[in-house]
N, C-alpha and C positions, 0 to 999 in steps of 0.2 A: 601238383599246379599244372595246368596246362597252360605255356606261354600266353600271351595275349597278341596277337598282330595286328596295327591300323594298316588300312587299306584306305590311303588316301584320293579324296574325291573332288575333283576339282570338273569346273563346265565343260563339258565335252569327254570326260571320263567315259569309255564303256567296254571297258575289260574288268572292272572293279567287282564285279561278283565274281567272274570265274576265278580271281585269284584270292576271294575270298574263300571261295568252297577248295582252294585247291590248297588251303593253309587249313582248313578246318579238318578237310581228309588225312591231311599229314601229321594232325595231333595237337594243331592249336584254338586257340578262341581267337576267331578273325573279326573285327569290327570296322564296316564302312563308315568314315568319318570327312563329312563333306569340308573344306575350307576354313570355309565362312567357321564352322565350329570352333576349328582351333585357335581361330583368330578372337575371337569374340571369349576365349580362353573358359568354353565349355567341356573341352577335354585339352589334355595336358599330354604330350606325346611322352612325357618322363614315364606316364602309366604303363605304358607297354614296352614289351620286350624284341616286337618285331615290326619293321616299317617296308611298307609295298608301297612305290607307285606303279600303277596299273597301265594298260597301255589304254589307245584312244585318242582323240584331240581335244587334248587339252587345251581350251581358249579357241576352239576351231583353226587351232594350230597357227594363228595368227603371229604376223614378225617374224616366222617357221616355228617347226616343229617344236615343238617344248620349248618354245622362249620365254612364253608367258609366265609358263609353270615356273621354269627356273628363276624369274626374277620374284616371283613369291618367296620359292626358298632364301633367297638372297635377301629381302627385304624383310621380312617378315618371321622368318622361323629360322633363320643363320642360327641363331647362339643355341635355338632346343635341337636342330639335326647336327650340329658341331657335336653339343655335348652326348647326342645319342650315340654317334659314329664312336668318338673319345671313350665309351666306357664299352665298347665294343659287338653290341650289340648289330644282330643284321641285319642288313636294309637290299630290295632288291629292287631295282628297275626296268620294267619290263618293258621295247619298244618305246611310245611316247613317254612314259617313265625313265628310262633308259637316256634317253635324248635331253629329255630337264636334268638328270644326273651330269651328262657331261655340259650342258650348257651353262648350270650353276656352280662350273669349276669342282663338282666333286671328284668327279671322274675325268680323266683318270688318278688326279693327285699324286702326279710325275715331283714336285720338289723342282723343278728343273728352273733353269733362271730364266724363261720365260717370264715377261709383266705378268701380277695376279689379271691385269687388266685385259688379258688376251686368252684365250682358249688354247690349252692345249693338244686338243682334238676338237673331232667336229661328226657328226652323223649327217651327211649330205648325200644328194641327188642318187639313187640307183645309178648305176653305171649305164644301162641302160634307159632311161629316160623315163620310166614308167613305174606307176605301183605296183608291186609283185604280192601275187596271193597266192602260195604252194605252200608244200610238206618240205621241211628240209633234215637233213642227219646232222646231230651235233657231236662232237665228240670233247669232253670233261680232260682240262689239258693240264689244271692249277691244281695242285695240292696243299696251297696257302687257301686259297679260294672258301671261308667256311660251306659254300654253297654244294659246291663241285669236289670238294675232298673227298678221295676214297670212291670216288665213282668209276667205273670200272666200266659197263654198259653204254654204248651210246645213248642217245636220245634224238625222238625222232617227233617235230613236233610244225607246225606251222609258223608261218612269217604273215604276215602283210600290212608292207609297208612302203610309201614311196622313197624315202629319206632313211636310207641306213646303212649306208656307206661309211665307214668309219676309217678316218683319216687324221694323219699327226700334223702336226702345226712343224714340227723339225720333224725328220727324218731318221736322224740321230736316237730317238724317242722309245722306236720297236726297239731297238738292241737294251734300252733302261725296262721296256714291261718285258720281255724274255727273263732277262736275267732274275727280274723280282716276283716271277710267276703271277704278274697279273693279268697276263692272257688267260683269261678262263676257262673260254669255248669256240671250238674252233668248226667252221662249216667243214665237211668231208665228203667224199661220195659216200652212197651207200653201204659200199662193203667196207666203210672206213678208211680210204685210201687218200691222202691228202687232195682238196679239189684244186692247191695250186690257183686259185681265181678261177677255175672252169666253170661257165654257165652252163645248166640252173644247181651247181652245187653249191657255187657261191652266189646266190642269188640275187647282191647288189652290189659286186668290185669290190668288198670290205679289205684294207692292206691285210695281208701274211692273213687271209682270210678266217677274220676276226671277229665273230658273232658273240662274244662275250668278254667283259672288261672288269676286274676286280680292283679295289683298291690296293695301296701296301699293307695294312692290316688284313686286309682278305675278307674283313666281315662286307663291304659294301660291293655288289653285284649288279652290274648292270648288263641285258642281255636285250638284243633285237627279236628275237621267236618269239612264242608263245606257249615256253613248256606245261602252263594252267590250261590249257587247251589238248593236253592228251594226261588228264591223270587217271580213267578210266579207259580198260581194252579194245571198247565196244565205240570209241574213238577216233581210234585206229581208223584212216582210211578203206583199209582195203581188210577190217575184220571181219568181213563177211565169207571171206577166202580162209580165216581158218590165218592169218597175219597177227600177227600181236610182239607184245614188248616193246623195250624202249621210252619207258614212259618218261614223260615231263616231271612226274610227281615225284620219283628221287630226291632232284631238287630240292623243292618245300621241304621232304621230309628228315635230308640233310639241314637245314635251315631253323626249322622246329625242333629238330634235338640237339642242335649248338645253343638255340635260344633257353631250353630249357638247362643249358649248363650252366648258365653264366650267371 
């Protein structure tokens, strides 16, 4: 049986079809489900094995990127989402979905002394103060994260965001993220060397070149880049010149394989 993947659609979401295609191409059965269907009880999260929060501009990013979607997760779906995560089912939040997971305090889930009313991290405005749309190189660095475990090849995929600058409320939490292998992906130079914050390799100024983080269990991944936009060789921006490889598809294959085994 192929694992079932739920792609959560909120008003303003615009990358749900790409996320569904990526999951299907990786071996899952994907279904795009509007929030309204979940709230009405027409669909149930417990009936799925994968949850994806895709990119876009949920609720037009009113009150901040991902903020209103995060409130939905907290107010209406907290029990269902917490159960889903506790059952170690894989969750992925991409771009706006990552912003929502962070603002719902699902990520990075450091369980530090910071008050539960305070965010432990944020995705704030890009360092250069404008929207960034370019291709970036990512290095998988966590063996704990089920989405990146065992990946040795770098990932080449686009970013498209104005608020992707990952920062921590407490600078000491960076050591915790490193020690727990919760830094799943880093921005690097095209040759794989560390970006060390240099633009445009690190396009937004994220602390420690962080492009994606996972929770302590390793089953929830949030990332700003869009691996779902590089699942076929012809999507590489220089494929007509013979360049190929470094597909984002590998992330989804990992998640689907893991979901099929739980």
